[in-house]
C-alpha positions in Angstrom: -227.5 86.3 -7.2 -225.1 84.6 -9.6 -224.7 80.9 -9.5 -221.7 79.3 -11.1 -222.5 75.8 -12.3 -219.0 75.1 -13.5 -217.5 75.7 -10.1 -220.0 73.6 -8.4 -219.4 70.6 -11.0 -215.6 70.8 -10.4 -216.1 70.8 -6.6 -218.5 67.9 -6.8 -216.2 66.0 -9.0 -213.3 66.6 -6.5 -215.5 65.5 -3.6 -216.5 62.2 -5.6 -212.9 61.4 -6.4 -211.8 61.9 -2.9 -214.5 59.5 -1.6 -213.8 57.0 -4.3 -210.1 57.2 -3.4 -210.8 56.7 0.4 -213.1 53.7 -0.3 -210.5 52.1 -2.5 -207.7 52.6 0.1 -209.8 51.4 2.9 -210.9 48.3 1.1 -207.4 47.6 0.0 -206.0 48.1 3.6 -208.7 45.9 5.2 -208.3 43.0 2.6 -204.6 42.8 3.1 -204.9 43.1 6.9 -207.1 40.0 6.9 -204.9 38.2 4.3 -201.8 38.7 6.4 -203.4 37.4 9.4 -204.3 34.3 7.5 -200.7 33.8 6.4 -198.6 31.1 7.9 -194.8 31.3 7.5 -192.4 28.6 7.1 -188.7 28.6 6.3 -185.7 26.7 5.4 -182.0 27.8 5.2 -182.5 30.0 2.2 -186.2 30.1 1.5 -189.2 31.9 3.1 -192.4 30.0 2.4 -195.8 31.6 3.1 -199.0 29.5 3.0 -201.9 31.7 2.4 -204.7 29.7 4.1 -205.3 29.1 7.8 -204.7 25.5 7.4 -201.0 26.2 6.5 -199.3 23.3 4.8 -202.1 20.8 5.7 -204.4 19.5 2.8 -207.6 17.7 3.6 -209.9 15.9 1.3 -212.9 15.1 3.6 -215.9 15.0 1.3 -216.0 12.3 -1.5 -217.3 13.9 -4.6 -215.9 12.2 -7.7 -215.5 14.8 -10.5 -213.8 15.3 -13.8 -210.5 17.0 -13.9 -212.1 20.2 -15.3 -214.3 20.5 -12.3 -211.5 19.5 -9.9 -209.5 22.4 -11.3 -212.1 24.7 -9.6 -212.0 23.0 -6.2 -210.5 24.5 -3.0 -207.2 26.1 -3.7 -204.2 25.8 -1.3 -201.9 28.7 -2.3 -198.4 29.4 -1.2 -195.4 31.6 -2.1 -191.8 30.8 -2.1 -189.2 33.5 -1.8 -185.5 33.1 -2.3 -183.6 35.3 0.3 -180.1 34.4 -1.3 -178.1 36.1 -4.0 -177.8 32.7 -5.9 -180.4 30.3 -7.2 -181.8 27.7 -4.8 -183.1 24.1 -5.8 -186.2 22.8 -4.1 -188.8 20.2 -4.3 -192.6 20.4 -3.6 -194.0 17.2 -2.1 -197.5 16.1 -1.1 -197.0 13.6 1.7 -199.3 11.8 4.0 -200.2 13.8 7.3 -199.4 10.8 9.7 -199.9 13.1 12.7 -203.5 14.0 11.8 -204.3 10.4 10.9 -203.0 9.3 14.2 -204.8 12.0 16.3 -208.1 11.1 14.5 -207.4 7.4 14.5 -208.7 7.2 10.8 -206.0 5.1 9.1 -208.6 2.6 7.9 -210.6 5.4 6.3 -207.9 6.9 4.2 -208.6 6.9 0.3 -206.4 5.0 -1.9 -203.9 7.1 -3.6 -204.9 5.9 -7.1 -208.1 7.8 -7.0 -206.8 11.1 -5.7 -205.8 13.6 -8.4 -203.7 16.6 -7.8 -203.2 19.8 -9.8 -200.3 22.3 -9.3 -199.8 25.5 -11.0 -196.8 27.8 -10.8 -197.5 31.5 -11.3 -199.5 31.8 -14.5 -198.1 28.7 -16.3 -200.4 25.7 -17.2 -201.6 23.5 -14.4 -199.9 20.1 -14.2 -202.2 17.2 -13.1 -201.0 14.0 -11.4 -202.6 10.9 -9.8 -201.1 10.7 -6.1 -200.2 7.1 -6.7 -197.9 7.9 -9.6 -195.8 10.4 -7.8 -192.4 9.2 -6.5 -192.2 9.9 -2.8 -195.1 12.5 -3.3 -192.9 14.8 -5.5 -195.1 17.3 -7.3 -192.3 19.5 -8.7 -188.5 19.8 -8.6 -187.4 23.1 -9.7 -185.3 26.2 -8.7 -185.9 29.8 -7.7 -183.5 32.5 -9.0 -181.6 34.9 -6.6 -184.1 37.0 -4.7 -187.1 35.8 -6.8 -190.5 34.8 -5.6 -192.9 32.1 -7.1 -196.6 31.6 -6.4 -198.1 28.1 -6.2 -201.7 26.8 -6.3 -202.4 23.2 -5.3 -205.8 21.6 -5.8 -206.9 17.9 -4.8 -209.9 15.8 -5.8 -211.2 12.4 -6.4 -211.4 11.0 -9.8 -214.8 10.5 -11.4 -216.4 7.1 -10.8 -213.9 6.1 -8.2 -216.0 6.2 -5.1 -219.5 6.9 -4.4 -220.5 10.5 -3.2 -220.9 10.6 0.6 -218.4 7.8 1.2 -216.6 8.3 4.6 -213.2 7.8 3.1 -210.8 10.8 3.2 -207.3 11.9 2.9 -204.9 14.1 5.1 -201.7 15.3 3.5 -199.2 18.0 3.9 -197.3 20.1 1.4 -193.6 20.1 2.0 -190.9 22.1 0.5 -187.5 20.5 0.6 -184.5 22.7 -0.1 -181.7 21.0 -2.1 -183.3 17.5 -1.3 -182.2 17.7 2.3 -183.9 20.4 4.4 -187.6 20.5 4.9 -189.1 24.0 5.5 -190.4 24.3 9.1 -192.9 26.6 10.8 -191.3 29.8 11.9 -190.9 29.6 15.7 -193.0 32.8 16.2 -196.1 31.0 14.8 -195.9 27.7 17.0 
């Protein structure tokens, strides 16, 4: 009986490639299914904003761990995407404002961190991260920019406390919200289907 090794190798290679393709396809599909379930959509007149965490636009700094900026830039990321649905550029402002509703609900106004010890990093797409102290921001404005017609921009925001500000384990914390304001007038709101 004649056994053809070459045919068997080709057959095995095809089967392995098919299994790898199915594994990659299934992994990709599962990842994006769960990612889309986490996404929370907001909108304004011309912009669609998608926050990619279950917390949506809410930012919470609940554990006091004073760190350097280099370490802070590896802290929890809050990511979102801004997409322009118009055929002309749209100006917008990204702000970090106090989450008064959460502070009221948790009755924790006396435990809020002073703004001069809170550091914030914001990065647009693959550009360099801009770092600010919350107290130096006018009305919490992190960025004023525009998005071109039908363009999409991705942002990452990180928040931490500056080194030697408070002792680790302090009960102080911060509740904030990321706001996107279109043309300095309209704040993006949660889409009705997600309320």
